[in-house]
MIFI-229436 format. One line per 4 residues: number of its first residue (from 1); their letters; for each residue x, y, z of C-alpha. Coordinates in steps of 0.25 Angstrom, whole numbers, plus 5000, padded with zeros to 4 digits. Example, Ala and Ser with C-alpha at 12.3 -4.5 7.8 and 13.67 -1.06 7.14 Angstrom:
<atoms>
1) as) 5049/4982/5031 | 5055/4996/5029
</atoms>
This chain:
<atoms>
1) mknt) 5000/5000/5000 | 5011/5009/5003 | 5018/5008/4990 | 5005/5010/4983
5) tiar) 5004/5024/4991 | 5018/5027/4987 | 5016/5024/4972 | 5003/5032/4972
9) nyae) 5010/5044/4978 | 5021/5043/4968 | 5011/5042/4957 | 5003/5054/4962
13) alla) 5017/5062/4962 | 5019/5058/4948 | 5005/5062/4943 | 5007/5075/4950
17) aaea) 5020/5077/4943 | 5014/5073/4929 | 5002/5083/4932 | 5012/5094/4936
21) kggg) 5020/5092/4923 | 5008/5095/4915 | 5004/5089/4902 | 4990/5084/4907
25) grqi) 4986/5070/4906 | 4997/5067/4896 | 5009/5070/4906 | 5002/5062/4917
29) eefg) 5000/5050/4908 | 5014/5051/4903 | 5020/5050/4917 | 5011/5038/4920
33) llld) 5016/5031/4907 | 5030/5034/4911 | 5029/5029/4925 | 5022/5016/4920
37) avag) 5033/5014/4910 | 5044/5016/4920 | 5038/5007/4930 | 5036/4997/4920
41) avqa) 5051/4998/4915 | 5055/4996/4930 | 5047/4984/4931 | 5051/4978/4918
45) deri) 5066/4980/4918 | 5072/4974/4931 | 5085/4983/4929 | 5078/4996/4930
49) avvl) 5071/4991/4943 | 5084/4986/4949 | 5091/4999/4946 | 5079/5007/4952
53) espr) 5077/4998/4964 | 5092/4996/4967 | 5097/5003/4980 | 5111/5003/4974
57) vakg) 5107/5012/4963 | 5107/5027/4968 | 5093/5034/4967 | 5100/5045/4960
61) vkak) 5105/5035/4950 | 5091/5029/4948 | 5085/5043/4946 | 5096/5046/4936
65) llee) 5093/5033/4928 | 5078/5036/4928 | 5081/5050/4923 | 5090/5045/4912
69) alag) 5081/5033/4908 | 5069/5043/4907 | 5076/5055/4901 | 5067/5060/4889
73) sapr) 5056/5050/4891 | 5050/5055/4904 | 5047/5069/4909 | 5056/5074/4920
77) efvr) 5045/5074/4931 | 5043/5059/4928 | 5058/5056/4929 | 5059/5064/4942
81) flqa) 5047/5056/4948 | 5054/5043/4945 | 5067/5048/4951 | 5059/5052/4964
85) vvrr) 5053/5038/4964 | 5067/5031/4963 | 5073/5041/4973 | 5062/5037/4983
89) grqg) 5065/5022/4981 | 5051/5020/4975 | 5055/5014/4961 | 5048/5001/4965
93) llad) 5035/5008/4965 | 5036/5013/4951 | 5025/5003/4946 | 5016/5006/4957
97) iaqe) 5018/5021/4955 | 5015/5019/4940 | 5002/5012/4943 | 4998/5022/4953
101) ylgl) 5001/5033/4943 | 4993/5027/4932 | 4981/5025/4942 | 4982/5040/4945
105) ldlk) 4983/5044/4931 | 4970/5036/4928 | 4963/5043/4939 | 4968/5057/4934
109) lnrv) 4964/5054/4920 | 4951/5047/4923 | 4954/5034/4916 | 4953/5019/4919
113) hagv) 4959/5007/4913 | 4950/4996/4908 | 4953/4982/4904 | 4943/4978/4893
117) tlad) 4941/4963/4889 | 4934/4959/4876 | 4933/4946/4869 | 4940/4950/4857
121) eadr) 4951/4961/4854 | 4945/4975/4853 | 4947/4984/4841 | 4951/4999/4843
125) plea) 4936/5004/4841 | 4931/4994/4851 | 4941/4997/4861 | 4938/5012/4859
129) qive) 4923/5010/4861 | 4925/5002/4874 | 4935/5012/4880 | 4925/5023/4876
133) rltk) 4913/5016/4883 | 4921/5012/4895 | 4926/5027/4896 | 4911/5032/4895
137) aigk) 4906/5021/4905 | 4917/5023/4916 | 4919/5038/4914 | 4934/5037/4913
141) evra) 4944/5036/4902 | 4946/5021/4900 | 4959/5015/4896 | 4956/5001/4891
145) rfra) 4964/4989/4889 | 4958/4979/4880 | 4960/4964/4879 | 4953/4952/4873
149) dpri) 4948/4940/4880 | 4939/4930/4872 | 4935/4923/4885 | 4925/4934/4888
153) lggi) 4917/4930/4875 | 4912/4944/4872 | 4909/4957/4878 | 4918/4966/4887
157) mvrv) 4925/4966/4900 | 4931/4979/4906 | 4939/4980/4918 | 4941/4994/4924
161) gdri) 4949/4994/4937 | 4942/4983/4946 | 4929/4984/4938 | 4925/4974/4928
165) ydgt) 4914/4976/4918 | 4911/4963/4912 | 4902/4963/4899 | 4908/4950/4894
169) vrrr) 4900/4938/4887 | 4908/4929/4897 | 4902/4936/4909 | 4888/4936/4903
173) vavl) 4888/4921/4900 | 4894/4919/4915 | 4882/4927/4921 | 4872/4920/4912
177) krrm) 4878/4906/4916 | 4877/4910/4931 | 4863/4914/4929 | 4859/4901/4922
181) ltge) 4866/4893/4933 | 4860/4900/4945 | 4846/4904/4939 | 4849/4919/4941
185) p) 4840/4928/4932
</atoms>
């Protein structure tokens, strides 16, 4: 729980820095993408993680390495933020900070992420129509990830956070079967 609070505090600080830099939602979103990419690189490349985690490597050296690695590809404020995280020995929380930041970003930009399952692959017009209807129904911008699963037989299943909207043929058949077996109306 403590690490979640710490990660949230860092994410809030980065969001404040992004807002202060200006550029509107574009700048805020860019910081989120950068943070997610850096956290992913640290997790994916053991060498980076070892250098950042090692007490034998001076914090100043780590800060300099970050500055050199991100030169020209990240705003100065973002690099300073990462250096502050490393100076305080919190580099192990980068993935958690990224997750918290992206959550704050979604709240700020009034959007949700949805997993949409269809029986067959959806074409672009169908995806756009589904996203449009979900956005209208939920009242927030919807970022949808589509996947196909022939086991649902037909219809659509949507997961938004911890809510599932199941309009699949598979579920309807299961309900009908239960009603027939139990005698429910």
